[in-house]
N, C-alpha and C positions, 0 to 999 in steps of 0.2 A: 912218573905218571905215563903207562902208554898211549897211543895218540887216541885210540878206541876210548880208552876213559875219558880222556880229555875232551872226545866229541861228545860223551855221552853225559857229560857233564854240563856244557854248553848249553844242548839242547834241553836240558831238565831246568836249566837256568831258565834258557827263552819260554817254555811252558809254564814255570811257577811266573814269571814277569807276566808272560799273558792273562792266567788267570786273575794275580792278580789286578789286573788294569780291567777286566772287567767286573770283578767284585767291586772295584773304587771308581768307575765310570759311571756319570750322571746316566736315566735311561729315563726314555720318555712318557714318562707313567707318572701316576698319582694315585695315593692312596685315600681311599675314601674312608670314613668311621660314622656311626647313628649321630645326628644332630640336636637340634634342639627340637622340640614341638609349642605349639603356643592354641590355646583354646580361642578360635574366631569369636568364640559369643563371649565371653570373658574382656579382661583388660591387660594391656602388655605394658609396663614400665609406668602403671599408673594413669592409661589411657585406655578408653572402648577401643577394642581392634574394629568395631563396624559401630560407625553411627549413621541413622538415621531422622533426616529431615523432610516435614512436606509428608509425610506419611504417620499412624499411631504403632507403635511398636507392642510387642508382647515381652512380658517376663519370662527368660528360659530358665530351664531345668537341663542338670547336664552338661555333655564337654561335646564339641568339634573338635578335634586338632588336627590342622594343620603339621605334617611332618617336614623332616628337610635331612639334607647330610651337611658334611663339613669334610673338606679334601685338605691335603697338602697344596702349599701356592702355587702358583705357575712357575714363581723362580725358584721353589725346594728343588734340592738334589735329592732325586729316588735312587736309591742303588739295589743291585741284588739281593742280598741280603735284605731289603727291605718287601722287596716284592715276593720273596718265597715263605717270608713270614706272613705277611698279606694271605697271599692261598693255603695259610694251612687255619688262620684264625677267623673265627664267624663271625666277628666285630669287626673287620677290616675288609676293605674289597679293593683290589688293586687293579685300576682302569687307566686307557690311554688317555694320556693327557689333552689332548684335542676332544676326549669324548667331555669333558669336565668343561674344561674351557676353549668350546670353538671359538670365540672369538675374542681378539686382545691379547696384548704381548705383556703384560704387568699388569698387579693388582688395580691401579687407577683404570686402567681403558675398560678390566673385566668388572669390577665394583658400577662403573659408568651403565656399562649393559644390562648388566642384572637389574639395576637399578629401572632402568627403561623397560623390562622385560616385567619387573614386577607390576610397575604405573599401568602397563596396557593390561596384563593379566586382570587387575584390579576392578578396568573399566568393561573389559567384557565379563569377568563375574556379574556386577550389577545388572551388564543390558542381561544376560541370561537369566538372572533371578527373577528382574521384574517382566520379564516375556513368560519367566514358565507361570509369574501369578496373574498374568493378564494387566499388569498396571503400566501406566505409562510411563516413559523416560523422563517426560517434561515434568516438573512439579516434583519429585521424591528425589533425593539428596544421599548419594550414600557417601559416606568418608572411609576409608579404609586405613589403619595405620598399624601398623605393626616392622617395630626397628629391627635391624640387622637382620635381613633374611631380601635377597633377592631372587629374581629367577619367575617363572610362570607358572612354579607347579602347585601352588597353593590355589591356585584359581578353583579347583571344584568347591574346596570346603569352604571359600569364602563366599561364595555361591550359595550354598546350604545356611550357611550363616543367614546371609540375609533373608531368606526363602524362611527360615525357622524365628527370627526377629519378627516378621512382617505378618506369617501366617502361621508359622506351624505344619502341621500334618492338613490342615482346613477344616478342621473338626474341633479345636480347642487342645489338640496333644501338643507337647514337642515330639519333632522329628527324632529326639533323642532318645525316650521314654525314659529320662534321669541316665542313661549310659553316657562315657565315655567313650565315643566312637571317633574313630582317626581317617586319615585320607591322603591321598594324594590324587593330583590329577592337574593337565590344564584344564583350559576350557574355552571355547568362543562365545559370541557376543547371541550363538544361536544354542548354546546350550550342549555340544559336542565336547565330550570327554577325550581328551587325548594321555597319549605314554609319556614319563616325565623320565625313568630309569634310576636304580639305585634305590629299588622296590624294596629289596631284602633288609639295607640299612634300617630303611623308614619304618617297616615291621617291628623292628627291634628298638629303636627310638618308641614307637606308640608305646609297646607293652611296656617300654621301662616307666613310662610317664601313667600307666593306669589305663591305657584301652584293650578293648577285647574283641573290639571288630576294627574289620580294617578296611577300606573303601580301597580298591584299586580299579585303575583302566583294564579293562576286558586282554587285551594283548600283550598284558604284564601278568597275566594269572601264574604262567609256569617261574617267571622269574620271582615271583612273590612266594611261590610258596616253600622257595630256598632258603634254608634255615630259619624257617617259619615258628614263631615263636609260640610255646604249648600254650595251649588256650585260643589263641588267636583265630577269631573268623574272620574271613576273606570272604567280601561280596563285590563282584564285579560290575563296572559300570561303563556303559559306554556314551550315555546322556544325562543331564540335568534331572529330565524327567524321570530315568529309571533310578537315578541313585535317590530324589525323594520316593517315588514307590516301591524301591526294595528297605528304604526306613519304616515305613508305613505298614510293609507288611510284617517287619520285625517285631515293630511293635503288637501288633494283632494276632501272631502268629499262624500268619498266610506264608504261603511257598515265597522264601528269597532264592533269589539268585545263588551260584556257588561256583567257587571256580574249579 
């Protein structure tokens, strides 16, 4: 074997080793998928998602479904082939790990953080809903129960569920008009709706579970149109008042905001 041939063989081996290392090395990404959805007007694991005391409630029809995503855990190893596959699949998304898990270094810390965010989101949803209806926060108690879900992204749908159970559209009708309506968005106690991320996967989860309408934070309209399931109608919202008005217009045939 000539010296040139040996040199080429050594270089080729080094290149192959580097390529193999790149393929096998864990990368700082997570792979996300469409998650579960839950009807906030119904039950979860045998318990009502929304329980209200201190005020009369309505019997509702239709569904208001919160949506979620699931992702590989913070300790999971994601490699180059996983990322390449995720880029080409409609039902997966490759996201920077810190975007999915901005706080905590392990599963326990992240679960604790998400549970705290969910609790704060529920408090904000209650304040926003009662404020939208002009009802006092004292004397009316709202308990929200949804297992295995964390984070703040169900805030909007919780608030709409409380409004529907207490007042509907204010004229004796359900906000849903019998439809299955899904959505996502954080909410403040003052009723402002915020962005959440993972919207394309959430629209797929909503479509899978029978929704035909999806409420999305206005700032995420562009993301929501990505891989939007056929027949899914997007309604952008920035406030709880706007979401309620949009659902009323949807029922009556009035002008409805669109992305």
